[in-house]
Residue frames as a rotation matrix with the C-alpha (Angstrom) as fourth column:
MET 1
0.994 -0.085 0.067 154.75
0.107 0.875 -0.473 -35.26
-0.018 0.477 0.879 -223.73
ASN 2
0.375 -0.927 -0.018 158.42
-0.166 -0.086 0.982 -36.11
-0.912 -0.366 -0.186 -223.37
LYS 3
0.808 -0.233 -0.541 160.74
-0.563 -0.035 -0.826 -35.85
0.173 0.972 -0.159 -226.33
LYS 4
0.557 -0.697 0.453 163.43
0.223 0.650 0.726 -38.39
-0.800 -0.303 0.517 -226.91
VAL 5
0.668 -0.441 -0.599 166.45
-0.735 -0.519 -0.437 -37.45
-0.118 0.732 -0.671 -228.94
LEU 6
0.810 -0.433 0.396 168.57
0.437 0.895 0.085 -40.03
-0.391 0.104 0.914 -230.66
LYS 7
0.563 -0.713 -0.419 172.16
-0.749 -0.654 0.108 -38.97
-0.351 0.253 -0.902 -231.13
VAL 8
0.912 -0.277 0.303 174.23
0.374 0.865 -0.335 -40.97
-0.169 0.418 0.892 -233.55
SER 9
0.443 -0.837 -0.320 177.98
-0.736 -0.543 0.403 -40.72
-0.512 0.058 -0.857 -233.73
PHE 10
0.976 -0.142 -0.164 180.04
-0.021 0.693 -0.721 -42.40
0.216 0.707 0.673 -236.40
ASP 11
0.453 -0.887 0.086 183.54
0.096 0.144 0.985 -43.72
-0.886 -0.438 0.150 -236.11
PHE 12
0.936 -0.204 -0.286 185.71
-0.338 -0.301 -0.892 -42.24
0.096 0.932 -0.350 -238.85
ASP 13
0.472 -0.774 0.422 188.61
-0.082 0.437 0.896 -44.68
-0.878 -0.457 0.142 -238.79
PHE 14
0.535 -0.333 0.776 190.14
0.843 0.275 -0.463 -43.68
-0.059 0.902 0.428 -242.10
THR 15
-0.421 -0.706 -0.569 192.70
0.469 -0.707 0.530 -41.21
-0.776 -0.043 0.629 -243.37
LEU 16
0.632 0.679 0.374 191.29
0.712 -0.316 -0.627 -38.42
-0.307 0.663 -0.683 -245.50
ILE 17
-0.537 -0.814 -0.222 193.40
0.543 -0.535 0.647 -36.35
-0.645 0.227 0.730 -247.87
GLY 18
0.657 0.697 -0.286 192.01
0.268 -0.571 -0.776 -33.30
-0.704 0.433 -0.563 -249.64
ILE 19
-0.410 -0.797 0.444 193.49
0.705 0.032 0.709 -32.60
-0.579 0.603 0.548 -253.07
SER 20
0.513 0.457 -0.727 193.24
-0.154 -0.784 -0.601 -29.49
-0.845 0.420 -0.332 -255.19
ALA 21
-0.715 -0.634 0.295 193.87
0.179 0.242 0.954 -30.38
-0.676 0.735 -0.059 -258.83
PRO 22
0.042 0.823 -0.567 191.71
-0.492 -0.477 -0.729 -28.57
-0.870 0.310 0.384 -261.39
THR 23
-0.750 -0.235 -0.618 191.27
-0.656 0.380 0.652 -31.38
0.081 0.895 -0.439 -263.91
ARG 24
0.274 0.865 -0.421 188.83
-0.765 0.461 0.449 -34.13
0.583 0.199 0.788 -264.81
ASP 25
0.530 0.017 0.848 188.53
-0.737 0.504 0.451 -37.10
-0.419 -0.864 0.279 -262.45
TYR 26
0.950 -0.153 0.272 189.72
0.246 0.905 -0.348 -39.72
-0.193 0.397 0.897 -264.95
ARG 27
0.542 -0.795 0.273 192.79
-0.003 -0.327 -0.945 -37.63
0.841 0.511 -0.179 -265.80
PHE 28
0.161 -0.476 0.864 193.77
-0.935 -0.353 -0.020 -37.12
0.315 -0.805 -0.503 -262.17
CYS 29
0.761 0.159 0.629 193.22
-0.400 0.879 0.261 -40.83
-0.511 -0.450 0.732 -261.53
TRP 30
0.881 -0.471 0.043 195.57
0.298 0.481 -0.825 -41.61
0.368 0.739 0.564 -264.41
PHE 31
0.219 -0.825 0.522 198.25
-0.471 -0.558 -0.683 -39.38
0.854 -0.096 -0.511 -262.85
LEU 32
0.326 -0.053 0.944 197.82
-0.927 0.179 0.330 -41.03
-0.186 -0.982 0.009 -259.45
ASN 33
0.942 0.065 0.330 198.07
-0.021 0.991 -0.135 -44.49
-0.336 0.120 0.934 -261.00
LYS 34
0.703 -0.702 0.117 201.18
0.232 0.071 -0.970 -43.54
0.673 0.709 0.213 -262.94
GLU 35
0.092 -0.719 0.689 203.05
-0.538 -0.618 -0.574 -41.61
0.838 -0.318 -0.443 -260.25
LEU 36
-0.026 -0.040 0.999 202.14
-0.992 0.128 -0.021 -43.79
-0.127 -0.991 -0.043 -257.25
SER 37
-0.834 -0.273 -0.481 202.08
-0.413 0.885 0.215 -47.17
0.367 0.378 -0.850 -259.00
PHE 38
-0.453 0.794 0.406 198.41
-0.418 0.213 -0.883 -47.59
-0.787 -0.570 0.235 -258.18
ASN 39
-0.947 0.314 0.067 195.71
0.208 0.438 0.875 -49.34
0.245 0.842 -0.480 -260.14
LEU 40
-0.594 0.777 -0.210 192.64
-0.146 -0.361 -0.921 -47.31
-0.791 -0.516 0.328 -259.19
THR 41
-0.879 0.388 0.277 189.63
0.409 0.316 0.856 -48.37
0.245 0.866 -0.437 -261.24
LYS 42
-0.643 0.718 0.266 186.24
-0.668 -0.696 0.263 -46.70
0.374 -0.009 0.927 -261.68
THR 43
-0.856 0.485 -0.181 183.48
0.514 0.758 -0.401 -48.12
-0.057 -0.437 -0.898 -259.50
ASP 44
0.078 0.974 0.214 179.85
0.909 -0.157 0.386 -47.17
0.409 0.164 -0.898 -258.98
ASP 45
-0.457 -0.157 0.875 179.23
0.019 -0.986 -0.167 -43.48
0.889 -0.060 0.454 -258.41
ILE 46
-0.781 0.297 -0.549 178.17
0.566 -0.035 -0.824 -42.18
-0.264 -0.954 -0.141 -255.02
ILE 47
-0.393 0.743 0.543 174.58
0.375 -0.409 0.832 -40.93
0.840 0.530 -0.118 -255.31
LEU 48
-0.789 0.189 -0.585 173.20
0.513 -0.320 -0.796 -38.35
-0.338 -0.928 0.155 -252.88
MET 49
0.135 0.886 0.443 169.93
0.923 -0.275 0.268 -36.42
0.360 0.373 -0.855 -252.85
ASN 50
-0.875 -0.390 0.288 169.91
0.290 -0.897 -0.335 -32.62
0.389 -0.210 0.897 -252.64
LYS 51
-0.794 0.566 -0.222 167.27
-0.003 -0.369 -0.929 -30.41
-0.608 -0.737 0.295 -251.01
GLN 52
-0.236 0.710 -0.664 165.20
-0.939 -0.342 -0.032 -30.39
-0.249 0.616 0.747 -254.21
ASN 53
0.333 0.312 0.890 165.15
-0.307 0.928 -0.211 -34.21
-0.892 -0.203 0.405 -254.08
GLU 54
0.820 -0.193 -0.539 167.40
-0.527 0.113 -0.842 -34.47
0.224 0.975 -0.009 -257.15
GLU 55
0.825 -0.558 0.088 170.17
0.490 0.785 0.379 -37.03
-0.280 -0.269 0.921 -257.44
ILE 56
0.637 -0.746 -0.193 173.78
-0.769 -0.631 -0.101 -35.85
-0.046 0.213 -0.976 -257.37
TYR 57
0.940 -0.333 -0.066 176.47
0.309 0.919 -0.244 -38.17
0.142 0.209 0.967 -258.72
PHE 58
0.538 -0.839 0.088 180.09
-0.787 -0.462 0.409 -38.24
-0.302 -0.289 -0.908 -257.52
SER 59
0.549 -0.412 -0.728 182.74
-0.386 0.647 -0.657 -40.28
0.742 0.642 0.196 -259.32
ARG 60
0.580 -0.364 0.729 184.57
-0.682 0.272 0.679 -42.89
-0.445 -0.891 -0.091 -257.27
TYR 61
0.334 -0.595 -0.731 187.68
-0.502 0.544 -0.672 -44.97
0.798 0.592 -0.117 -257.98
HIS 62
0.767 0.028 0.641 188.91
-0.600 0.387 0.701 -47.85
-0.229 -0.922 0.313 -255.84
GLN 63
0.113 -0.692 -0.713 191.90
-0.403 0.624 -0.669 -50.09
0.908 0.363 -0.208 -255.24
HIS 64
0.912 0.143 0.385 192.37
-0.409 0.396 0.822 -52.77
-0.035 -0.907 0.419 -252.60
PHE 65
-0.072 -0.970 -0.231 195.84
-0.740 0.208 -0.640 -53.83
0.669 0.125 -0.733 -251.45
GLU 66
0.656 0.298 -0.693 195.93
0.089 0.881 0.464 -57.34
0.749 -0.366 0.552 -250.00
GLU 67
-0.242 -0.815 -0.527 199.16
0.813 0.126 -0.568 -56.60
0.529 -0.566 0.632 -248.18
GLY 68
-0.988 -0.126 -0.089 198.14
0.153 -0.765 -0.626 -54.43
0.011 -0.632 0.775 -245.27
GLU 69
-0.302 0.951 0.068 194.46
0.953 0.304 -0.019 -54.82
-0.038 0.059 -0.998 -246.20
GLN 70
-0.613 0.004 -0.790 194.27
0.137 -0.984 -0.111 -51.21
-0.778 -0.176 0.603 -247.33
ASP 71
0.142 0.695 0.705 191.52
0.974 0.029 -0.224 -49.67
-0.176 0.718 -0.673 -249.42
PHE 72
-0.791 -0.376 -0.482 192.08
0.244 -0.917 0.316 -46.48
-0.561 0.132 0.818 -251.40
TYR 73
0.212 0.882 0.422 189.13
0.937 -0.060 -0.345 -44.47
-0.279 0.468 -0.838 -252.73
LEU 74
-0.934 -0.345 -0.096 189.48
0.290 -0.885 0.364 -41.43
-0.211 0.312 0.926 -254.95
ILE 75
0.009 1.000 -0.002 186.24
0.961 -0.009 -0.278 -39.43
-0.278 0.001 -0.961 -254.79
THR 76
-0.556 -0.121 0.822 185.32
0.495 -0.843 0.211 -36.23
0.667 0.525 0.529 -256.59
ASN 77
-0.735 0.291 -0.613 184.08
0.474 -0.425 -0.771 -33.41
-0.485 -0.857 0.175 -254.38
LYS 78
-0.490 0.575 -0.655 182.15
-0.675 -0.726 -0.132 -31.66
-0.552 0.377 0.744 -257.16
GLY 79
-0.510 0.413 0.755 179.27
0.450 0.876 -0.175 -33.71
-0.733 0.251 -0.633 -258.47
THR 80
-0.494 0.377 0.783 176.69
0.835 -0.043 0.548 -33.17
0.240 0.925 -0.293 -261.17
GLU 81
0.254 0.706 0.661 174.66
0.359 -0.703 0.614 -30.62
0.898 0.081 -0.432 -259.17
GLY 82
0.844 0.046 0.535 176.65
-0.429 -0.542 0.723 -29.81
0.323 -0.839 -0.438 -256.03
TYR 83
-0.180 -0.978 0.106 179.41
-0.739 0.063 -0.671 -30.77
0.649 -0.200 -0.734 -253.63
LEU 84
0.120 0.098 -0.988 179.98
0.379 0.915 0.137 -33.90
0.917 -0.391 0.073 -251.59
ILE 85
-0.051 -0.207 -0.977 181.43
0.977 -0.214 -0.006 -31.77
-0.208 -0.955 0.213 -248.79
PRO 86
0.552 0.396 0.734 179.97
0.677 -0.726 -0.117 -28.30
0.487 0.562 -0.669 -249.46
GLU 87
0.963 -0.180 -0.202 181.97
0.012 -0.716 0.698 -26.57
-0.271 -0.674 -0.687 -246.72
ARG 88
0.009 -0.999 0.043 185.24
0.028 0.044 0.999 -27.51
-1.000 -0.008 0.028 -248.50
LYS 89
0.886 0.460 0.058 184.59
0.097 -0.062 -0.993 -26.27
-0.454 0.886 -0.100 -252.05
GLU 90
0.429 -0.806 -0.408 188.30
-0.881 -0.473 0.006 -25.60
-0.198 0.357 -0.913 -252.60
ILE 91
-0.433 -0.540 0.721 188.95
-0.398 0.833 0.385 -29.36
-0.808 -0.121 -0.576 -252.60
ASP 92
-0.147 0.327 -0.934 188.58
-0.980 0.078 0.181 -31.09
0.132 0.942 0.309 -255.97
PHE 93
0.193 0.114 -0.975 189.19
-0.218 0.973 0.071 -34.68
0.957 0.198 0.213 -254.81
PHE 94
0.408 -0.118 0.905 189.26
-0.897 0.133 0.422 -36.70
-0.170 -0.984 -0.051 -251.63
LEU 95
-0.177 -0.466 -0.867 191.56
-0.372 0.847 -0.379 -39.66
0.911 0.256 -0.323 -251.21
LEU 96
0.480 0.433 0.763 190.00
-0.875 0.177 0.451 -41.81
0.060 -0.884 0.464 -248.51
ILE 97
-0.231 -0.681 -0.695 192.29
-0.462 0.706 -0.537 -44.53
0.856 0.198 -0.478 -247.17
GLN 98
0.804 0.480 0.349 191.31
-0.555 0.397 0.731 -47.30
0.213 -0.782 0.586 -244.81
ASN 99
0.903 -0.429 0.009 193.99
0.350 0.749 0.562 -48.98
-0.248 -0.505 0.827 -242.67
LEU 100
0.257 -0.864 0.434 196.83
0.334 -0.342 -0.879 -46.55
0.907 0.370 0.200 -243.34
ASN 101
0.813 0.272 -0.515 198.18
0.511 0.091 0.855 -46.62
0.280 -0.958 -0.065 -239.82
TYR 102
0.109 -0.882 -0.458 201.70
0.926 -0.078 0.371 -45.22
-0.363 -0.464 0.808 -239.76
GLN 103
0.676 0.184 -0.714 202.37
0.133 -0.983 -0.128 -41.49
-0.725 -0.009 -0.689 -239.81
ASN 104
-0.362 -0.875 -0.322 205.49
-0.271 -0.232 0.934 -41.88
-0.892 0.425 -0.153 -241.97
GLU 105
-0.597 0.254 0.761 203.37
0.738 0.546 0.397 -43.66
-0.315 0.798 -0.514 -244.63
LYS 106
0.511 0.856 -0.083 200.83
0.784 -0.503 -0.363 -40.83
-0.352 0.120 -0.928 -244.54
ASP 107
0.418 -0.433 -0.799 203.50
-0.168 -0.901 0.401 -38.14
-0.893 -0.033 -0.449 -244.82
ALA 108
-0.680 -0.698 0.223 205.22
0.044 0.265 0.963 -39.95
-0.732 0.665 -0.150 -247.71
LEU 109
-0.230 0.694 0.683 201.90
0.943 0.332 -0.020 -40.28
-0.240 0.639 -0.731 -249.54
ILE 110
0.729 0.469 -0.498 201.15
0.399 -0.883 -0.248 -36.55
-0.556 -0.018 -0.831 -249.16
ALA 111
-0.030 -0.840 -0.542 204.64
-0.300 -0.510 0.806 -35.71
-0.954 0.187 -0.236 -250.44
LYS 112
-0.747 -0.241 0.620 204.20
0.425 0.543 0.724 -37.95
-0.511 0.805 -0.303 -253.51
ILE 113
0.217 0.906 0.363 200.79
0.949 -0.109 -0.295 -36.48
-0.227 0.409 -0.884 -254.33
ASN 114
0.669 0.000 -0.743 202.16
0.088 -0.993 0.079 -32.94
-0.738 -0.119 -0.665 -254.02
LYS 115
-0.408 -0.903 -0.132 204.91
-0.129 -0.086 0.988 -33.82
-0.904 0.420 -0.082 -256.53
ILE 116
-0.130 0.441 0.888 202.37
0.900 0.428 -0.081 -34.66
-0.415 0.789 -0.453 -259.26
SER 117
-0.872 -0.421 0.248 202.54
0.489 -0.758 0.433 -31.87
0.005 0.499 0.867 -261.82
ILE 118
-0.396 0.785 0.477 198.79
0.157 -0.453 0.877 -31.10
0.905 0.422 0.056 -261.92
THR 119
0.277 0.450 -0.849 198.37
0.907 0.169 0.385 -31.10
0.317 -0.877 -0.361 -258.13
GLN 120
0.254 -0.141 0.957 198.13
-0.114 -0.987 -0.115 -27.65
0.961 -0.080 -0.266 -256.61
THR 121
-0.485 -0.411 0.772 198.08
-0.824 -0.082 -0.561 -28.94
0.294 -0.908 -0.299 -253.03
ALA 122
0.181 0.498 -0.848 197.29
0.073 0.853 0.517 -32.02
0.981 -0.155 0.118 -250.97
PHE 123
-0.641 -0.325 0.695 196.70
-0.601 -0.350 -0.718 -32.01
0.477 -0.879 0.029 -247.24
PHE 124
-0.819 0.345 -0.458 195.14
0.516 0.792 -0.326 -34.02
0.250 -0.504 -0.827 -244.42
VAL 125
-0.341 0.805 0.485 191.50
-0.538 -0.591 0.602 -33.33
0.771 -0.056 0.634 -243.59
ASP 126
-0.978 0.094 0.188 190.02
-0.126 0.450 -0.884 -34.15
-0.167 -0.888 -0.428 -240.18
ALA 127
-0.617 0.778 -0.115 186.73
0.224 0.313 0.923 -35.87
0.754 0.544 -0.367 -241.05
ASN 128
-0.267 0.525 -0.808 185.41
0.962 0.195 -0.192 -35.33
0.056 -0.828 -0.557 -237.53
LYS 129
-0.578 -0.021 -0.816 185.43
0.304 -0.933 -0.191 -31.55
-0.758 -0.359 0.545 -238.06
LEU 130
-0.969 0.245 0.024 183.37
-0.045 -0.271 0.961 -31.64
0.242 0.931 0.274 -241.27
LYS 131
-0.449 0.884 0.132 179.67
-0.733 -0.280 -0.620 -30.74
-0.511 -0.375 0.773 -241.11
SER 132
0.483 0.654 -0.583 178.84
-0.876 0.372 -0.308 -33.09
0.015 0.659 0.752 -244.00
LYS 133
-0.490 -0.844 0.217 181.01
-0.851 0.517 0.089 -35.95
-0.187 -0.142 -0.972 -242.79
GLU 134
-0.031 0.543 0.839 178.20
-0.219 0.815 -0.536 -38.50
-0.975 -0.200 0.094 -243.11
ASN 135
0.778 0.271 -0.567 178.50
-0.580 -0.035 -0.814 -38.13
-0.240 0.962 0.130 -246.92
LEU 136
-0.127 -0.928 -0.349 181.83
-0.956 0.209 -0.207 -39.95
0.265 0.307 -0.914 -246.66
LEU 137
-0.506 0.039 0.861 180.21
-0.438 0.849 -0.296 -43.11
-0.743 -0.527 -0.413 -245.30
PHE 138
0.217 0.549 -0.808 179.42
-0.975 0.168 -0.148 -45.50
0.054 0.819 0.571 -248.13
């Protein structure tokens, strides 16, 4: 009997920033809103199932900018019972940005995030190199 294998590849057309800031999600969101003049608001949590078939909840905040049609999502990496991206446990938050196209905008955003007092570091993450990258599709 012949086996058929279905290979699925996703297009990750967003900018992903990993942020290390050891604080609660709502507090870090407040700092981002204040320092970057954002208005991120809490939306529905991301819910994933672990190997024991238990639900894991990850906080998510969102803001849409009409100009440039950009969407910003702040997502916690550590959920109720595990990690969204387990291979990057050093990251506390992910800032996922859709339609941020210019490198100078990306560099300026990283610089502003790094200037926030509770941020230890912020850096670009290549989503294509992550093992658990499908967890970022919602």
